[in-house]
Structure formats: structure tokens, C-alpha cells
C-alpha positions in Angstrom: 105.9 73.6 87.5 107.0 71.5 90.2 106.0 71.3 93.9 108.8 73.0 94.9 108.7 76.2 92.3 107.2 79.7 93.9 107.2 83.0 92.5 107.4 86.4 94.1 106.0 89.6 93.1 108.8 92.2 94.5 111.9 91.6 92.5 113.1 89.9 89.0 116.6 89.3 88.9 118.2 88.4 85.3 121.5 88.9 83.7 122.8 92.4 83.8 119.1 93.8 84.7 117.2 94.0 88.0 113.6 94.9 88.5 112.0 96.2 91.6 108.0 96.3 91.3 108.5 96.5 87.5 111.2 98.9 87.4 114.8 99.0 86.4 116.9 99.7 89.6 119.4 101.3 88.2 116.9 104.2 86.7 115.7 104.6 90.0 118.8 105.0 91.7 119.3 108.8 92.0 116.1 109.2 90.6 113.6 107.9 93.8 114.4 109.0 97.5 115.1 106.2 100.1 111.3 107.0 101.2 109.6 106.7 97.7 111.7 103.6 97.4 110.3 102.0 100.8 107.1 102.8 99.3 107.3 101.5 96.1 108.9 98.0 97.5 106.0 97.6 100.0 103.0 98.7 98.4 104.0 98.1 94.4 103.2 101.7 93.2 105.0 105.2 93.2 103.9 107.7 95.1 103.1 111.1 94.0 105.9 114.1 95.2 103.3 115.5 97.9 102.9 112.0 99.4 106.7 111.2 98.7 107.3 114.0 101.4 104.7 112.6 103.8 106.6 109.5 103.8 109.9 110.8 103.5 109.1 112.9 106.8 107.3 109.6 108.8 110.9 108.0 108.6 112.5 111.5 109.6 110.3 111.8 112.7 111.2 108.6 114.3 114.7 108.3 113.5 115.8 109.0 117.2 114.2 109.9 120.7 117.3 110.1 122.8 118.9 107.6 124.9 116.1 106.8 127.2 113.7 104.7 124.5 113.9 100.4 125.5 115.4 99.6 122.2 117.9 102.6 122.6 119.2 101.0 126.4 119.1 97.4 124.9 121.6 98.4 122.0 123.9 100.1 123.9 123.9 97.8 126.7 124.7 95.1 124.5 127.1 96.9 122.9 128.9 97.4 126.0 129.2 93.9 126.6 131.8 94.2 123.1 129.4 92.6 121.3 129.3 93.3 117.1 127.4 96.1 115.8 125.0 93.9 114.1 124.5 92.0 117.4 123.8 95.2 119.3 121.1 96.5 116.4 119.4 93.1 117.1 119.1 93.7 120.5 117.7 96.9 119.8 115.6 96.2 117.2 114.1 93.4 119.1 113.1 95.5 121.8 110.5 97.4 119.6 107.4 95.6 120.7 103.8 96.3 121.7 104.5 98.9 124.1 107.5 100.7 122.2 107.0 101.5 118.5 104.1 99.1 118.3 101.6 101.5 119.3 101.5 102.9 115.7 100.1 99.1 114.7 97.7 99.5 117.3 96.4 102.7 116.6 96.1 101.9 113.0 93.7 98.9 113.9 91.7 101.4 116.5 91.4 104.2 113.8 90.2 101.4 110.8 87.7 99.8 113.3 86.5 103.3 114.2 86.1 104.4 110.6 84.6 100.9 109.7 81.8 101.3 112.3 81.1 105.3 111.2 81.1 103.8 107.6 78.6 101.0 108.6 76.7 103.2 110.6 76.4 106.2 108.9 77.8 108.1 111.8 79.3 111.2 112.0 83.1 110.9 113.3 82.5 112.8 116.7 79.6 110.2 117.5 81.9 107.1 116.2 85.0 108.7 118.1 82.8 108.6 121.3 82.1 105.4 121.1 85.6 104.4 121.0 86.7 106.2 123.7 83.8 104.8 126.1 84.6 101.2 125.4 88.0 101.8 125.8 87.3 103.4 129.6 84.9 100.6 130.2 87.5 98.1 129.6 90.1 99.9 131.2 91.7 99.6 128.0 94.5 102.9 127.4 94.1 104.0 123.6 97.3 103.8 121.5 98.6 106.7 120.3 97.4 109.4 122.4 99.5 111.2 125.2 103.3 111.3 125.8 105.6 110.8 128.3 107.7 114.0 127.6 105.8 116.1 125.2 102.2 117.7 125.9 102.3 119.0 122.2 104.1 116.3 120.0 106.0 118.8 117.9 106.4 116.1 115.0 102.3 115.7 115.3 101.9 119.2 114.1 104.6 119.1 111.2 103.0 115.5 110.0 99.6 116.8 109.9 100.7 120.3 108.0 102.6 118.2 105.2 99.6 115.6 105.1 97.0 118.7 104.5 99.5 119.7 102.1 99.2 116.4 100.2 95.5 116.5 100.6 95.8 113.1 103.1 93.7 114.8 105.8 91.2 112.0 105.1 89.0 110.1 107.0 91.5 108.5 109.2 93.0 112.0 110.2 89.5 113.0 110.6 88.8 110.0 113.0 92.1 110.3 114.9 91.6 114.3 115.6 87.5 113.2 116.5 89.3 110.4 119.1 91.7 113.2 120.8 88.4 115.2 121.2 86.4 112.1 122.8 89.1 111.7 125.2 89.2 115.1 126.7 85.4 115.1 126.4 84.9 111.7 128.6 87.7 112.2 131.0 88.4 115.7 131.1 92.5 115.2 130.5 94.0 116.4 127.5 96.1 113.9 125.8 97.0 114.9 122.4 97.8 112.9 119.4 101.7 111.9 119.7 103.9 111.1 116.4 102.7 107.4 117.0 99.2 108.2 116.2 100.0 110.9 113.5 102.1 108.1 111.6 99.2 105.4 112.1 96.5 108.0 110.4 98.8 108.9 107.7 99.7 105.2 107.0 95.9 104.5 107.0 95.4 107.3 104.6 98.2 106.0 102.5 96.9 102.5 102.6 99.3 100.8 104.4 98.3 97.2 106.2 98.9 97.6 110.0 101.2 94.7 110.0 103.8 97.0 108.4 103.6 99.8 111.0 106.4 98.0 112.9 108.3 97.6 110.0 108.1 101.1 109.0 109.0 102.1 112.8 112.2 100.2 112.7 113.2 101.2 109.2 113.3 104.9 110.6 115.0 104.3 113.9 117.9 101.9 112.4 119.9 105.1 112.0 119.4 106.3 115.5 120.2 103.6 116.7 123.6 102.4 114.6 124.5 106.4 115.8 124.0 105.3 119.9 125.8 101.9 119.1 128.5 103.8 117.7 129.1 106.0 120.2 128.8 103.6 122.9 131.3 101.5 121.2 133.9 104.7 120.9 133.1 106.9 123.5 132.1 105.0 126.4 133.6 102.4 128.6 132.9 98.5 128.8 130.3 96.6 130.9 129.4 100.3 132.6 125.8 100.3 133.9 123.8 102.5 132.0 121.1 104.5 133.9 118.1 105.4 131.5 117.7 108.9 133.5 121.2 109.9 134.7 122.8 111.1 131.3 123.3 114.6 129.6 123.8 116.1 126.7 127.4 117.0 125.2 126.3 117.8 121.4 126.4 120.6 119.5 124.2 123.4 120.6 120.9 123.9 118.6 121.3 125.3 115.0 119.0 126.6 112.1 118.6 124.4 109.3 120.5 126.2 106.1 118.7 124.3 104.0 114.6 123.9 102.9 112.4 121.9 101.0 109.7 124.0 101.8 108.5 125.6 98.8 109.1 122.2 96.7 105.3 120.8 96.5 
């Protein structure tokens, strides 16, 4: 083996055969959802059916949040200049960082440290959470994953925690996320409910994802939404327009009921 030889544990390509984490790709097609495939290729193992539902819900929950997020504004602004689809998408993706989308990774780090302190000291979750909140207040740090500029109760959070309960994923990290929420209210007198970033962070910790992959999962989820915004900008709006982050309306279809449901499929 020469000094330039190297190995990968992800994909093996042979004539007429493709293996992804040891599974034949043609056998995975139509048998795995995209969410299950993401889980497999990142973690190297298949999720059970209930965990797969949670993974799918995480990706769906982050697909879009309107025209105001920085990534959407960046993508639409670049598209307005006449740039290509891939350049416009790249602009949106490059806008996903510590303060936009990156809260999931930051929250995962906080939760892992808090659970580590709880385990090391044999502490109740509430006591460890109070220590985390008091430390953050003393250092004047905002805890990521709590509060939202639009939602006083993020509807995505409730749904994710419902699904995680059905999947038996409400372990130490979900417990700690809720304990920190209660500790924030106790220490500050303000209600800062867990937002979707905080809920996703807790569930990714429960599924044993490393925090370093959090941004990637958010990016994978958001690309369809960014693509829709870029295409709409290219086909509907005038080029080189001044795009306001606040002065825009909605002219899509009215609220409608979903005619199909997988709620009974566990």
C-alpha cells in the first residue's frame, strides 16, 4: 500500500454493484425513505421504524420558514442578479452559520455538557439545568434553542416531542432540554419555550449524532425551500429588485387539510 492510498468506510463501487455502508444501493431504493438514507449514510446503521419517523419529521420541520430568514434573502437576492440556480443556492447555504441554523449545533453542545455534569455529579436534571442557566446569565450568554422571534409556542417543537415520545427517544437529553426551559423561567421570570432548533438538538443527541453534523442536517432540510424561493424569484419577480425582509405578503393557496396521514403507522 503506497503512501497515497487511503480508505473510506462509506461507499464501495464495483462494476455493476454499489454498496452504501455495506448495503446494495439498488436494494435500498424504494425500500428506504430519504430520511432513512440520510441516517444510514451519516451514522452507518439503519434506524428502526419509529426513529425513522422522527428523522423524517426533523427534515420536514426545517424545510422552510418563509421569506425572512437570512439564507432565503441571500438566495433570492443573488437569484435577482441573474445568477444561476446553483450559485443562488450556494449563497443561501453560505448564510447558514452560528446565528442562523447553527443554533442546533450550539444547543447540542450545551445539552451534552449539561448531561455530562448531571452524570458526573449524580445530580437531578433540574439541578444541573439551574447551574447551566445561572452560568449563562452570569456570563451574559444567550442559551441557543430557546425562544423565537415569531412563535411564543413553536408548533414544530410539540410535534417533534410527540413523535420522539412514541419512538422512546425522550431520554436524558430531552429531559435536560425541558429542565433548562423550566430553569430559564425560574431564574429570569421569562417564558422562553424550546424552539424547533432546541427540539432538533435534543433529538439528534438522543440519536447519537455528533454536534458537528447538525448544520449539515439543517442544510439538507432547507435546500428544497431555498430551491423553491430561488425558482420563484427567477420566474416571478423583476431582476435587480430591492428585496425587503419585512414588506412582503402571501398570495399562495389558502390553508388546507392534508388528505393523507401516516399517524397510525408506528
